[in-house]
C-alpha positions in Angstrom: -40.6 10.4 49.9 -40.8 8.1 47.1 -37.1 7.3 47.5 -37.7 6.6 51.2 -40.7 4.3 50.4 -38.8 2.3 47.9 -35.4 1.9 49.5 -35.8 0.9 53.2 -33.3 -0.4 55.8 -33.7 -3.7 57.5 -32.7 -4.7 60.9 -29.3 -5.5 59.8 -28.7 -1.9 58.4 -28.8 -3.1 54.7 -30.8 -1.5 52.1 -33.9 -3.2 50.7 -35.8 -2.4 47.4 -39.6 -2.7 47.5 -40.2 -4.1 44.1 -43.9 -3.4 44.3 -43.4 0.2 45.3 -41.1 0.4 42.4 -43.3 -0.9 39.9 -46.2 1.4 41.3 -43.8 4.4 40.9 -42.9 3.3 37.2 -46.7 2.8 36.4 -47.6 6.3 37.7 -44.6 7.6 35.4 -45.8 5.5 32.5 -46.8 8.5 30.2 -43.5 10.1 30.7 -41.6 6.9 30.2 -43.4 6.3 27.1 -42.9 9.8 25.7 -39.1 9.5 26.2 -39.0 6.1 24.9 -40.6 7.3 21.7 -38.4 10.1 21.6 -35.2 8.0 22.0 -36.6 5.6 19.3 -37.3 8.5 16.9 -33.9 10.0 17.3 -32.3 6.5 16.9 -34.2 6.0 13.6 -33.3 9.5 12.4 -29.6 8.8 13.1 -29.7 5.3 11.5 -31.2 6.4 8.4 -29.0 9.5 8.2 -25.8 7.6 8.2 -25.1 6.3 4.7 -24.6 2.7 4.2 -21.0 1.4 3.6 -19.5 -1.9 2.1 -16.3 -3.2 3.5 -13.8 -5.1 1.3 -11.0 -7.0 3.2 -7.8 -8.5 1.6 -5.2 -10.5 3.5 -1.7 -10.8 2.1 0.4 -13.6 3.3 4.1 -12.8 2.6 6.7 -15.3 1.6 8.7 -16.9 4.3 12.3 -15.5 3.7 15.4 -17.3 5.2 17.3 -15.0 7.4 21.0 -15.8 8.1 21.0 -13.4 10.9 17.9 -14.6 12.6 19.5 -16.9 15.1 18.1 -20.1 14.0 15.7 -21.4 16.5 16.1 -18.4 18.5 14.7 -16.3 15.5 11.7 -18.7 15.2 10.9 -18.5 18.8 11.1 -14.5 18.7 8.9 -14.7 15.6 6.3 -16.7 17.6 6.4 -14.1 20.2 5.7 -11.2 18.0 9.2 -10.1 17.5 11.5 -10.1 14.3 15.3 -10.4 15.1 16.4 -10.7 11.5 15.0 -7.3 10.5 17.5 -5.5 12.5 20.4 -6.8 10.3 19.4 -4.1 7.6 18.8 -6.8 4.9 15.2 -5.5 4.6 14.3 -2.1 5.8 10.6 -2.2 4.5 9.2 -5.2 6.6 5.5 -5.9 7.1 5.2 -3.7 10.2 5.8 -0.8 8.0 3.2 -1.4 5.5 0.5 0.5 7.3 2.8 3.7 7.3 3.3 3.1 3.5 -0.4 2.9 2.8 -1.2 6.0 5.0 1.7 8.2 3.5 0.7 11.1 1.4 2.6 10.0 -1.7 0.9 6.7 -1.7 -2.6 8.1 -0.9 -2.3 10.9 -3.7 -1.3 8.2 -6.2 -5.0 6.8 -5.5 -6.7 10.1 -6.7 -6.5 9.2 -10.3 -7.6 5.6 -10.0 -10.5 4.8 -12.2 -13.4 3.1 -10.6 -17.0 2.0 -11.7 -20.1 2.5 -9.7 -22.3 -0.7 -9.2 -25.8 0.6 -10.2 -25.3 2.8 -13.1 -22.0 1.7 -14.2 -20.4 5.1 -14.5 -16.8 5.5 -14.6 -15.0 8.2 -12.8 -11.7 8.6 -10.6 -11.5 8.0 -6.9 -11.4 11.9 -6.5 -14.5 12.5 -8.4 -16.3 9.7 -6.6 -15.4 11.0 -3.1 -16.1 14.6 -4.0 -19.4 14.2 -5.8 -20.9 10.8 -5.2 -20.5 10.1 -1.5 -23.1 11.2 1.0 -22.7 12.5 4.5 -24.9 12.7 7.6 -26.9 16.0 7.6 -25.2 17.2 10.9 -21.7 16.9 9.1 -22.9 18.9 6.4 -24.3 21.8 8.6 -20.9 21.7 11.0 -18.8 21.6 8.0 -20.5 24.3 5.9 -18.1 27.2 7.1 -15.1 25.1 6.3 -16.6 24.2 2.8 -17.0 27.9 2.1 -13.5 28.6 3.0 -12.2 25.6 1.1 -14.1 26.6 -2.0 -12.6 30.0 -2.0 -9.2 28.7 -1.7 -10.0 25.9 -4.2 -11.0 28.5 -6.8 -7.8 30.5 -6.3 -5.6 27.4 -6.6 -7.6 25.7 -9.3 -6.7 28.6 -11.7 -3.2 27.4 -11.6 -4.1 24.0 -13.1 -1.1 22.3 -11.7 -0.6 18.7 -10.9 -0.7 17.4 -7.3 2.2 18.6 -5.3 2.8 16.1 -2.3 4.7 18.9 -0.4 2.1 21.8 -1.1 -1.4 20.2 -0.9 -4.3 22.4 -1.3 -7.2 22.4 1.1 -9.3 20.1 -1.0 -6.4 17.6 -1.5 -5.5 17.6 2.2 -9.3 16.9 3.1 -9.3 14.2 0.3 -6.2 12.5 1.8 -7.7 12.5 5.3 -11.0 10.9 3.8 -9.0 8.2 2.0 -7.0 7.4 5.2 -10.3 7.0 7.0 -11.7 4.7 4.4 -8.5 2.7 3.7 -6.5 1.0 6.5 -3.8 -1.6 6.7 -3.1 -3.8 9.7 -0.4 -6.5 10.4 -0.4 -9.5 12.6 3.0 -9.3 14.4 3.2 -13.0 14.9 2.3 -14.1 11.4 3.2 -11.1 9.4 -0.1 -11.3 7.5 -1.2 -7.9 6.2 -4.9 -7.0 6.2 -6.2 -4.2 3.8 -9.7 -2.9 4.7 -11.4 -0.5 2.4 -14.8 1.0 3.3 -17.0 2.8 0.5 -20.5 3.6 -0.1 -20.5 1.6 -3.3 -19.5 -2.2 -3.1 -17.7 -2.3 -6.6 -15.9 1.0 -5.8 -14.7 -0.6 -2.6 -13.6 -3.7 -4.2 -11.7 -2.0 -7.2 -10.0 0.4 -4.7 -9.0 -2.5 -2.4 -7.6 -4.4 -5.4 -5.7 -1.1 -6.5 -4.1 -0.6 -2.9 -3.0 -4.2 -2.8 -1.3 -4.0 -6.3 0.5 -0.6 -5.4 1.7 -1.8 -2.1 3.2 -5.1 -3.7 4.6 -2.7 -6.4 6.1 -0.6 -3.9 7.7 -3.3 -2.0 8.8 -5.2 -5.1 10.5 -1.9 -6.5 12.2 -1.6 -3.0 13.6 -5.1 -2.8 14.7 -5.3 -6.3 16.2 -1.9 -6.7 19.9 -2.8 -6.3 19.4 -5.9 -8.4 17.8 -4.0 -11.2 20.6 -1.5 -11.2 23.3 -4.3 -11.3 21.3 -5.8 -14.2 21.3 -2.6 -16.0 25.0 -2.2 -15.6 25.7 -5.8 -16.7 23.7 -5.3 -19.8 25.6 -2.1 -20.5 29.0 -4.1 -20.0 27.7 -6.8 -22.1 26.7 -4.5 -25.0 30.2 -2.8 -24.9 31.9 -6.2 -24.9 29.8 -7.4 -27.8 30.7 -4.5 -29.9 34.3 -4.8 -28.9 34.3 -8.5 -30.0 32.6 -7.9 -33.2 35.1 -5.0 -34.1 38.1 -7.3 -33.1 36.6 -10.1 -35.2 36.2 -8.0 -38.1 39.7 -6.6 -37.9 41.1 -10.2 -37.8 39.0 -11.3 -40.8 39.9 -8.2 -42.8 43.7 -8.9 -42.2 43.4 -12.5 -43.3 41.6 -11.3 -46.5 44.4 -8.7 -47.2 47.4 -11.1 -46.4 46.6 -14.5 -47.9 49.8 -16.4 -48.9 52.3 -14.0 -47.2 55.0 -15.6 -45.4 56.5 -12.5 -43.6 57.0 -12.9 -39.9 55.7 -9.4 -39.5 52.4 -10.6 -40.9 52.3 -13.7 -39.0 52.8 -11.7 -35.7 50.0 -9.3 -36.6 47.8 -12.2 -37.4 48.5 -13.9 -33.9 47.9 -10.5 -32.4 44.6 -9.9 -34.0 43.4 -13.4 -33.1 44.5 -13.1 -29.6 42.6 -9.8 -29.3 39.5 -11.4 -30.9 39.8 -14.4 -28.5 40.1 -12.0 -25.5 37.3 -10.0 -26.6 35.2 -13.2 -27.0 36.0 -14.4 -23.6 35.0 -11.0 -22.0 31.9 -11.0 -24.1 30.9 -14.6 -22.8 31.7 -13.5 -19.2 29.5 -10.5 -19.3 26.7 -12.5 -20.8 26.8 -15.0 -18.1 26.8 -12.0 -15.6 23.7 -10.7 -17.2 21.9 -14.0 -16.7 23.0 -14.1 -13.0 21.7 -10.6 -12.7 18.3 -11.5 -14.1 18.0 -14.5 -11.7 18.9 -12.2 -8.9 16.2 -9.9 -9.8 13.6 -12.8 -9.8 15.0 -14.0 -6.6 14.6 -10.8 -4.9 10.9 -10.4 -6.1 8.6 -11.0 -3.2 5.7 -13.3 -3.7 2.4 -12.9 -1.8 -0.8 -15.3 -1.4 -3.8 -13.1 -1.5 
C-alpha cells in the first residue's frame, strides 16, 4: 500500500513519485534508519581501525635513450610514440623495460630480498626483510582468524624443514618461503609506461623507513641485473683480452731476456752464426713486443666497450 501511495501514474501513464509521501514514510522509519546507519558507521570504523596503516614509496627510472640501427629511423620513432618498439625484435637487447616487472616479481629476485637489512623508523631496530615481515607486520583480525588453520599447517611444515637448516632453494621453497614470496609480490610492484619506457617501482610497507630502504634496494638490484645482462659479453671479452695480454707480456719479457743474455755472452764475436742468432732473437723480441702492444690496445678497447654497454638511469 505504501508503494502505491508513493508511486502513482498520471494521465499519460508515467510514474510520479510523491515526495511528501516519501518523506513521511522515511520519517516513520526514522528509528530503523538510525539504527542501521549507526551499525554501518560502527562496522566502518571497526574495519578502518583494523586495517594497518601502510606507507608507499614510489621510484621512477628513466632509462637512457639508445640509438637502434634496426629501428627504422623515423618509423621507429613513430612506433615508439604509439607504444611499440620495433627495435627490440632485432635481438640486440632481449631484456627491455617491458620485462622489468617480470624480473622484479620472479622468484630468484624476490628471494634475494629476504636478507636485505632494514631499520625501523621508531625504535631504530635493525633486522632483515624476512624477520620484519614475519614478526613486525600486522594484519586485520579477520585475516588472522581465517588464516589460522593454514598457519598451524605451515608451522608444522616449517618445524620439519627448519631442522635441515639449509639455505633458500628457489626450486623447492618451503611453505613459509612461498608465503613470504607472495607477500613481497603484493608489497613490491613494477609498472612500465609503454610510450616513454619509464619504469615505476612501488613499495608499500607498514614502516615508512622500511618502505624507502626496500624500494632503494629493489632499484639497485634491478639496475645490477640489467647491467650484468647488457655487459655480460663485453666483460667476457675483456677477461679474454686481459688473459691474452698477460701471456703476450710474459712472452715478450722472456724473448727480451733471451736476447739480452745472448748479447752479454757473445760480445765482440764476429761469427756469422752468432750474428744470425742475434738477429733471430732480436726479431723474436720485436714480434713479441708488437703482439704485446696489440693485446694492450685490445684491453683498452674492451674496457671502453664495457663502459659503453653499461646502462644509465635517471632516478
